[in-house]
C-alpha positions in Angstrom: 49.1 15.9 72.0 52.6 16.6 71.2 53.8 20.4 72.0 54.5 20.7 68.2 50.8 20.2 67.5 49.7 22.1 70.7 51.9 25.3 69.2 50.6 25.1 65.9 46.7 25.0 67.0 47.3 28.2 69.1 49.1 29.9 66.4 46.0 29.3 63.9 43.7 30.1 67.0 45.3 33.5 67.0 45.1 34.1 63.7 41.3 33.7 63.4 40.0 37.1 64.9 42.8 38.6 62.2 41.1 36.9 59.3 37.7 37.9 60.6 38.8 41.5 61.1 39.1 41.8 57.4 35.3 42.3 57.0 34.3 45.9 57.4 31.0 48.2 56.9 32.4 49.6 54.1 34.7 48.8 51.2 36.5 50.5 48.3 37.0 49.7 44.5 38.6 51.4 41.6 37.0 51.7 38.3 38.9 52.2 35.3 37.5 52.7 31.8 39.4 53.3 28.5 37.4 55.7 26.3 38.2 55.9 22.5 37.2 57.2 19.3 33.4 56.7 18.2 31.3 58.1 15.6 27.6 57.5 14.5 25.4 59.1 12.1 21.7 59.1 11.3 20.3 60.5 7.8 17.1 62.3 9.2 15.8 62.7 5.5 14.9 59.3 4.4 13.7 60.3 1.1 15.3 63.6 -0.7 12.8 64.7 -3.4 15.0 67.0 -6.2 12.5 69.5 -7.6 13.0 72.1 -10.4 11.7 75.8 -10.0 11.8 79.2 -11.5 12.6 79.3 -15.3 12.8 76.0 -17.6 15.6 73.7 -17.1 16.7 75.1 -13.9 18.7 72.5 -11.7 16.6 70.0 -9.8 17.3 70.6 -5.9 17.0 69.2 -2.6 18.4 69.0 0.5 19.2 65.6 2.9 19.7 66.4 6.8 21.8 64.5 8.8 22.5 64.2 12.8 26.0 63.0 13.8 27.8 62.1 17.0 31.5 62.1 17.2 34.6 61.7 19.5 38.1 62.0 18.2 41.3 61.5 20.3 42.9 64.1 21.6 46.3 64.7 20.3 46.2 63.1 16.9 42.7 62.3 16.2 40.6 63.0 12.9 37.3 61.9 11.5 35.2 62.6 8.3 31.8 62.2 7.0 31.8 61.2 3.4 29.1 60.0 0.8 29.1 58.1 -2.1 26.7 57.2 -5.0 26.1 53.6 -4.5 23.2 53.3 -7.0 22.9 55.4 -9.9 19.7 56.9 -11.2 17.6 54.4 -13.0 15.9 53.4 -14.9 18.0 54.3 -18.1 17.1 57.3 -20.0 17.3 59.9 -17.4 20.0 61.5 -15.4 23.1 59.6 -14.5 26.1 60.4 -12.1 28.6 57.7 -13.9 27.5 57.9 -17.4 25.5 61.4 -18.1 23.9 61.5 -21.4 25.5 65.3 -22.1 28.9 66.4 -21.3 28.8 68.7 -18.1 25.5 67.0 -16.5 26.6 66.7 -12.8 25.0 65.8 -9.6 26.9 68.1 -7.2 26.2 69.4 -3.4 27.2 71.9 -1.0 27.3 71.3 2.7 26.7 72.7 6.1 28.0 71.0 9.4 27.6 72.3 12.9 30.7 72.5 14.8 32.8 70.7 15.9 32.5 69.6 12.1 34.3 71.5 9.1 31.8 71.4 6.2 33.3 70.5 2.6 34.4 73.6 1.0 32.5 74.7 -2.3 30.3 72.7 -4.7 31.6 69.0 -4.8 30.6 66.7 -7.7 29.2 63.4 -6.4 30.7 60.3 -7.9 29.8 56.5 -8.1 33.4 55.5 -7.9 35.0 57.3 -4.8 33.4 58.6 -1.4 33.5 62.5 -1.4 33.7 64.5 1.6 30.9 66.2 3.8 32.6 66.7 6.5 36.0 66.6 8.6 36.9 66.6 12.4 39.9 67.6 14.0 41.8 66.2 17.4 39.6 66.2 20.4 36.2 66.8 18.5 33.3 66.0 20.1 29.6 66.5 19.4 26.6 67.1 21.7 25.0 64.1 23.6 22.1 64.3 21.3 24.2 64.8 18.2 24.7 67.6 15.8 23.5 68.7 12.4 24.6 68.6 9.3 23.2 68.7 5.6 23.9 68.4 2.0 22.2 70.5 -0.5 21.8 68.7 -4.0 21.7 70.3 -7.5 21.2 68.0 -10.3 21.5 69.3 -14.1 18.2 69.4 -15.7 19.2 68.4 -19.2 16.6 68.4 -22.1 17.7 65.1 -23.2 16.5 63.3 -20.1 13.3 61.3 -20.8 10.4 62.1 -18.8 10.0 59.5 -15.9 10.6 59.0 -12.3 14.2 58.4 -11.6 16.0 57.5 -8.1 19.6 56.9 -7.0 20.9 55.7 -3.7 23.7 57.8 -1.7 25.5 56.4 1.1 27.1 58.5 3.7 29.8 57.0 6.3 31.2 58.5 9.2 34.6 57.6 10.8 36.6 58.9 14.0 40.3 58.0 15.1 
């Protein structure tokens, strides 16, 4: 064997223990995660029955309960819960959000929202054409892991012009977080 090959082979044999020494009884790694803004909600009242009580033609009232989870970004974050009447009352002849039988007939609501949300202000008139506010969230908002509570307390005009019968509408709630 020539001396160049011997020197090379000797060098490789010297490196072999160093390569084996890279294994150890312990090791470490760095975990990295990016936590982003998230939001989810659950309508906990599947059907909200609106009923009138007290004197005749008092408004129909009822409450829809929600649970929400939210996390907004720290510096410029925001979020909201909105609702929209996505299916107007039917069949025809009864109450209507889009085309009420009498001027002044409304479906309105007030809100309650557990912190970190801020509830809508005053009475809000529901709409079939635009989403309306239930709650807002500021920067750095975060709910409890199990979620936080919110609700909408409904009030529907009780117009004598409504024909008797059962009527229903669909309301869609949406939550977002930035």
